[in-house]
DRENDO-1510 file (C-alpha; in Angstrom, 1 decimal, always signed):
<recs>
REC; n; res; u; v; w
REC; 1; MET; -42.8; -72.2; -47.6 .
REC; 2; LEU; -44.2; -69.4; -45.5 .
REC; 3; PHE; -44.5; -71.7; -42.5 .
REC; 4; ARG; -40.8; -72.5; -42.8 .
REC; 5; VAL; -39.9; -68.9; -43.0 .
REC; 6; TYR; -42.0; -68.2; -39.9 .
REC; 7; ASN; -40.4; -71.1; -38.0 .
REC; 8; LEU; -36.9; -69.7; -39.0 .
REC; 9; TYR; -37.9; -66.3; -37.7 .
REC; 10; LYS; -39.2; -67.7; -34.5 .
REC; 11; SER; -36.1; -69.7; -33.8 .
REC; 12; MET; -33.9; -66.7; -34.7 .
REC; 13; SER; -35.9; -64.4; -32.4 .
REC; 14; SER; -35.8; -66.9; -29.5 .
REC; 15; LEU; -32.1; -67.2; -30.0 .
REC; 16; ALA; -31.7; -63.4; -30.0 .
REC; 17; TRP; -33.9; -63.2; -26.9 .
REC; 18; GLY; -31.6; -65.7; -25.2 .
REC; 19; PHE; -28.7; -63.3; -25.8 .
REC; 20; ILE; -30.7; -60.4; -24.5 .
REC; 21; LYS; -31.8; -62.3; -21.4 .
REC; 22; ASN; -28.2; -63.2; -20.7 .
REC; 23; SER; -27.0; -59.6; -21.1 .
REC; 24; ALA; -26.3; -57.3; -18.3 .
REC; 25; THR; -29.4; -55.2; -18.8 .
REC; 26; PRO; -32.5; -57.4; -19.1 .
REC; 27; SER; -34.7; -54.5; -18.0 .
REC; 28; LEU; -34.1; -52.8; -21.3 .
REC; 29; ALA; -35.3; -55.8; -23.3 .
REC; 30; CYS; -38.2; -56.5; -21.0 .
REC; 31; PRO; -39.7; -53.2; -19.7 .
REC; 32; SER; -42.2; -53.3; -16.8 .
REC; 33; GLU; -45.7; -52.0; -17.0 .
REC; 34; SER; -44.8; -49.0; -14.9 .
REC; 35; VAL; -42.4; -47.8; -17.6 .
REC; 36; SER; -45.1; -47.9; -20.1 .
REC; 37; TRP; -47.6; -46.1; -17.8 .
REC; 38; GLN; -45.0; -43.4; -16.9 .
REC; 39; ARG; -44.6; -42.7; -20.6 .
REC; 40; ARG; -48.3; -42.4; -21.0 .
REC; 41; LEU; -48.4; -39.7; -18.3 .
REC; 42; ASP; -45.8; -37.6; -20.1 .
REC; 43; GLY; -48.5; -36.0; -22.3 .
REC; 44; LYS; -47.3; -37.2; -25.7 .
REC; 45; SER; -49.4; -37.2; -28.9 .
REC; 46; PHE; -51.9; -40.1; -29.3 .
REC; 47; GLU; -50.1; -41.4; -32.4 .
REC; 48; LYS; -46.7; -41.6; -30.7 .
REC; 49; LEU; -48.4; -43.2; -27.7 .
REC; 50; LYS; -50.1; -45.8; -29.8 .
REC; 51; MET; -46.8; -46.6; -31.5 .
REC; 52; GLU; -45.1; -47.0; -28.1 .
REC; 53; THR; -47.9; -49.1; -26.8 .
REC; 54; GLU; -47.7; -51.4; -29.8 .
REC; 55; HIS; -43.9; -51.6; -29.4 .
REC; 56; HIS; -44.3; -52.4; -25.7 .
REC; 57; ARG; -46.8; -55.1; -26.5 .
REC; 58; VAL; -44.3; -56.7; -28.9 .
REC; 59; LEU; -41.6; -56.5; -26.2 .
REC; 60; ARG; -44.0; -58.0; -23.6 .
REC; 61; TRP; -44.8; -60.8; -26.0 .
REC; 62; ASN; -41.1; -61.5; -26.5 .
REC; 63; CYS; -40.7; -61.6; -22.8 .
REC; 64; SER; -43.3; -64.2; -22.3 .
REC; 65; VAL; -41.9; -66.5; -25.0 .
</recs>
């Protein structure tokens, strides 16, 4: 059951990623490393930085799928 839900989620996310990839602004969906590093240099709090890094990692994973 859980495996079926996961497969459904994966197919939905890849479908959504297809739409994002075909949109006019793929750079928003798939940020480059430099964007992440620039944010790091802005002097934000560690927690916020950690959250952004985590979010960036998820985006980067989506980009490689």
